[in-house]
C-alpha positions in Angstrom: 40.4 213.6 59.6 38.5 216.9 59.7 40.0 220.1 61.0 37.8 222.9 62.4 37.7 225.8 60.0 37.2 229.5 60.9 33.5 229.2 60.4 33.4 226.5 63.2 35.3 228.9 65.7 33.8 232.4 65.1 30.4 233.8 64.0 30.5 236.2 60.9 29.3 239.8 60.9 25.7 238.6 60.8 26.1 236.4 63.9 26.1 233.1 62.1 28.8 230.3 62.1 28.8 226.5 61.6 28.3 223.9 64.4 31.6 222.3 65.4 30.2 219.2 67.0 32.1 216.2 65.4 30.1 213.5 63.6 31.1 209.9 63.5 30.6 207.2 60.9 29.1 203.9 61.7 32.7 202.5 61.9 33.9 204.9 64.7 35.8 207.1 62.2 35.4 210.9 61.9 33.0 212.0 59.4 33.2 215.8 59.5 31.1 218.3 61.6 27.4 218.9 62.2 27.7 222.2 60.1 24.2 223.5 60.9 23.9 227.2 61.5 25.4 228.1 64.9 24.9 231.4 66.8 27.5 231.1 69.5 29.2 228.8 72.0 27.2 226.1 74.0 25.1 227.5 76.8 25.2 224.1 78.8 27.7 222.5 81.1 30.0 219.7 80.1 27.2 217.2 80.2 24.0 216.0 82.0 22.4 212.9 83.5 20.0 211.0 81.3 18.4 207.6 82.3 20.9 207.2 85.2 24.0 207.8 83.2 26.2 210.8 82.5 26.2 212.1 78.9 29.3 214.0 78.2 29.2 216.8 75.6 32.1 217.6 73.3 31.6 220.9 71.6 35.0 222.4 70.7 33.8 225.8 69.4 30.4 226.9 68.1 27.2 224.9 68.7 23.9 224.9 66.9 20.7 225.0 69.0 20.3 221.1 68.7 23.8 220.8 70.4 23.3 223.3 73.2 24.0 226.6 71.4 22.0 229.7 71.6 18.6 229.8 69.8 19.0 233.5 68.7 21.8 235.2 66.8 23.5 238.3 67.9 25.4 240.8 65.8 26.7 244.4 66.1 24.4 247.0 64.5 26.1 250.3 64.7 27.2 250.7 68.4 24.5 248.4 69.9 24.2 244.6 69.8 21.1 243.2 68.0 19.6 239.9 68.9 17.2 238.3 66.3 15.5 234.9 65.8 16.9 232.6 63.0 14.0 233.5 60.7 14.9 237.2 60.7 13.9 239.2 57.7 14.4 242.7 58.6 13.8 245.2 61.4 10.4 246.3 60.1 9.0 242.7 59.8 10.9 240.7 62.5 11.3 240.9 66.2 14.7 242.2 67.6 16.2 243.1 70.8 19.0 245.7 71.4 21.6 246.1 74.2 25.0 247.2 75.2 26.1 243.5 75.4 25.0 240.4 73.6 23.4 239.1 76.8 21.4 242.4 77.2 20.3 242.2 73.5 19.1 238.5 74.0 17.2 239.6 77.2 15.6 242.5 75.3 14.5 240.0 72.6 13.0 237.6 75.1 10.9 240.6 76.5 9.4 241.5 73.1 5.8 240.2 73.0 5.1 237.8 70.2 1.8 237.6 68.3 0.8 234.5 70.3 1.1 236.4 73.7 -0.2 239.9 72.7 
């Protein structure tokens, strides 16, 4: 049986952790975790309705965007929070948003015009 490691519970100093959603083998046995890059805890509720049935979500800690986690990563840059897209290169080449809180930084990043909209 797999046990969640520290990388499944907390993001590192660059705002990246590993997805903690359990994966299952074809025989109903645990087969580890999703382990894709995760940028925070899930942003959805405990489940949703799909085709007339309730789909429960089990995400014990961090979640990748495919499992309801945030699509942007956030890290502390000096005394401000910085939000960036997963393909971030550096502050000169990539979009970034800054704020006093992680939420404010993500909102600032959403407000940055992209090349497609400018």
